[in-house]
N, C-alpha and C positions, 0 to 999 in steps of 0.2 A: 401545568407543570413543566419542570425544566428537570434534569440533575443530571448531571454532567463528572467523570472520572476518567483517570490518565492509571491506561495498560502499559505497562513496559515488555517491553518487545528483548527477548536474548539477542544476541548477537544472530548474524544469520549470517551465511555464507552470500557473495556476492549473485542473482539472483530472485527469481521470479519466485514468490511463497504464499499456500494457500496458507490465508488466517481466518475463515472463516472462523472451526472453532474456539479460537481463543477467544474471540472476539464473545459469543458465542454463551462462550462461559462463564463470561461474566456478568451474561445481562441477569435481571435477577427482578421479576415480577414488572414488566415491558407492559404497558400501556392494551388497554384493548386496539385504540389505534393513534398512533403518527411516528414518528420518522425520527433516526439512529443518522446520526453528525457524525463522522470518525476521521480525523484528521488529523497526517503526518504530521509534527514539529520537525521538520528537518528540510534540507533543502539538495540534496541528494539520495532521497530515497520517498515514492511515491505511493498513491495507494491505486486500484483498478477492481474493478468488478470484470468477472472469464468465467470462461468453462471452468467448471469439477472435478472433471471423468476424468479428461485425459492427461495426463504428466506434462506431454510432449508437448501442448499446446504454450503452454508455459516454456520451457527451454526455448522451441523455436521462436517464441516472446521476445526469453532472448536473446537468442542466438538477433535475431533482430533488427531490436537495436543496438547493440555492439557492433555492426554492420552500419547501422546509421547513421550513429552517431564512436566514431573509435576516440580510442586512446589517439597524442601523442601527433597530432596533426599543426603542423607549423603556423597557425594562423592564430591557434588560440594565446593568446596576454596570458588566459589566467591559469598558472602550475604550476606554485605555488604550495603546493598544499596534492602536488601529485598529478598524475598522465594521467588517472582516471576521475580525476574533479570534476573539470571543468564538463567531460563529457553526463557525467551526475546529473551538474546541473541540467543542461538539454533532456535528460528524460527527465527526470524529476516535471520539466515543466510540462513534459506528453500527457505522463498516464495520469499526472493534479498532487493536489496533497490530502484530495481529500475526497472522503463519499456518501454518501444520501441513499437510506434506504426505508424504504416505505416500512409501516408497524402495521401485521395484519393483526386480530387473532392473537393478540399477545405475541405474534412468532414475527421474525422477520423473513413478510415478504418474496423472498428471492425466487427469479425462476427453476425451476430443476433440473439443471445443469450450472447454475449461476452459486460463485464463492466470492471470496475476496480474497485481493491478492493484496498481499506487500511486496514489493519491487524498491529489492536491495539494489542499487548499481556503484556501490564502493565498496571497492575491494574488501575490505578491513574497514565497514562503517560501526562497526561498534552496536550495543543498548540503543532500542530506539521507542522516543515517547510518543504514542496515540496518545488522542483526546477524546473521548465518547462520550457525546451532547443527545440525551434520552429527549425529543420533545413532544408532549401528548395535548 
């Protein structure tokens, strides 16, 4: 069995956002065992799994990404879409555009302190689309 649907995220401010609850709220009748894949259909945003308890982790990750891939670098050629665009592409490459989570006992089998992060790397990224696929 394979089930798939699109999840439209509202516009988020630039930063790292915990979206586990948004995804879980859309999951109906998960299989006993399987896999969940979440894919972001954008080249300037990313997905990852990390700490879900302390919000300072997300803030620190955002600060690190901004230091690692700063805006307005003179060596960037891709600048037509704004100073934040090329750094957003770099950050998206580092985080990746999809995550896979095991399904066990009809629930996502995340660790105690794990949550799903949506990483918005643009200043004004707008609404974003996720493709959610359940494999049983």
